[in-house]
N, C-alpha and C positions, 0 to 999 in steps of 0.2 A: 552158277550163272549169276550175272549181276544185271540190274536194271533199275529204272525209275518208275515209280507208280504214278501213272498219268490220270487214272480215274478210279474211284471207289464207289460201287453201287450196292447199298444194303439190300438184302433179300430177307426171306422169312427166317425165323429162329436165329437172328443175329449173324447169319452167314453173309459173305461178301462176294461180289464179283469184282475182280481186279483187272485193270488194263495196265500192262507193264511194257515199257519200252526197253528193249535190250539192243546191243549193237547190231544184231541181224534182223530183228523182227519187232512187231508190235502185237503182243499176244494177250488173250483174255483167259483168266484163270478163275476157278471157284474155290473160295477159302471157307472151310467150315468153321463156325464160331469165330470168324475173323474179327468181329467187333471187340472181342475180349483181349486182343493182343496189341500192345503198344508199339510193336515193331512195324505196324501198318499205318501209314499216314500219307495224305496227298503230297506228292513231290518228294517223298523219301527215296533215297537210294538204298537198295537192298541186295543182299546176296541170298540166293535161294536154290533149292532143288525142286523138281516137280515130278509128279506121278501122272502118267497118261491114264485117262479114263476113256475106254472105248465107247461108252454110252453118253458121255457128257464132257464138260470142259475139264482140262487138266487141273490138277490140284497142286498148289505150291506147298513145299515142305521145308522145314528147318530154316525159316526166314531169319536173317540177321540184318538189323538196321545199321547201315554204314553212315552214321550221322556226321553232319558238318557242325562246326562250332557255332556258326551263325544261326542255326535253327532255333536257338534259345532266344533270339532277338525277334520280337513279335513283328515289327515292321518289315524286316528283311524276309521273314518267312511268309508273311502275307503277300508281298510283292512276288516272291518266287512262286507261290501257289497260284496266283492269278495268271502268271505266264504259263505255268504248267497246264492250267485249264484251257487257255487259248491254244496252246500247242496240240492238246488232245483233240479239240474240235477241228483244228486244221488238218490233222492226220486221220480224221475219222474215216473208217472203212478201208484203211490201208493196212496190209498185213506184212508183206515183205517190204523192208525199208532199208534205205542206205544208212551206213554207219555214221554219216554226217550228223544226224539229229541227236544221236547218243553222245557223240563227241562234243556237240554244241552245248549240251547240258553239263557235261563233265567240265568243260572249260569255264562255263558261266558259274558253276558252283564253286570252283576254286577262286575265282575273282571276287565272289561275294564276301569272302573273309574280310577284305579290307576296303573294297570299292563301294561307291554309291550303287545300290541295287537297281535303281531305274536306269542309270547310265549303263551298267553291265548288260542289262537285258535289251535295252535299245540297240546297243552295239551288236548283240547277238542276233537281233531281228534283222539288222542291216545285212549281216552275213547270211542269214536264211534267205532273204530276198534275192541276194546275189546268186546263191547256190541254186535257187529254183528258177533263175532267169527272169525274175519279176521286177527288176530295177528298171524304171523308166527315167532315164536321165536326159531325155531330149529337151529341146527348148520350147515345146508347145504345151499348153494347158490341156489336161486330160478331159476337161469338160467341153470347152468350146473349140479346141484345136488351134487357137490363135497363139502367136508368139508371146512368150513370157517376158516380163520386165525383171528388173533387179530385185524387186520385192515379190515374194510368192507366198502362197499358202499350201497346205497339204491336205489331201483326202485320205481315205482309208488305204492302207498298204503304202502310205507315204508317196502317193501319186502327186505330182506337181500340178499346181493350179493357180489361176489368178485369184487374189483375195475376193474380188467381186463375184467370182463363180462359186465359191464354197463358203464364203462368209465366216472365215475363221482367222485365227492369229496369223500375223505375217512374219516372215523370216527373210534374211538375206539369201538370195539364191545361191551365192557362192558357198555360204556356210552349210546349207543343206546338201549341196552336191559333195562337199568335202566329207560330211558325215556319212552319206550313203556310199560313196566310193571307197572310203578308207575305214568304215565302221569305227569312227572315233567321235566322241561327243565333247571333246575338249573345249571347243569354241562356244558351247552353249552355257548360258547362265542356268542356275537351278530352277528358276521360274519357267524357263523355256523347256527344260527337261520334263517338268510336270505336264506341260501342254503336249509334248511329244508322246509322253506315256499315255495320256488320255486318248490320243489317236491310235496308238498301238492296241489299246484295250477295245477298240471297235472290232478287232478281229485280225488274225494274221493272214 
């Protein structure tokens, strides 16, 4: 079985509780002496087997870290782990899960080899919003419900708003709609990407 480690919780005696996203589920496992194994890390993709424990959590066995070359680059790994943390909170208390989320991480991880990590994950987030039916592309501000102008701002989850309603950076409405509809950040400058990333980090 393969999956991505979304959360690591230390317990007594250096044991760990792991939350792992697989194509079919989001499961919790108990790893004995997990802190002693370099194969376990936040955001790692792993191949593993597991043993059912009728009295407690299942135990992962024979863990193999399926590493990506970009994991050795601190900035890329930091941004990846930040996104992983946000995704884990977003999927909290969900157990049966669509394969979409696993495939989204698979696709993102491949793109991180060459592409700007913030751009990759912003585009992934746009795909997530579309998949979950949370894209609001109407012409009204989510705060005051009045018509939007050509210059807009964004709230959490990239909701469209008047700059005066959310008091944040402004963007061309057409550029934001292009990004959200097509999951493409090509039109943004790097400084704008940094601002959009800050909005994403407010929560998925």
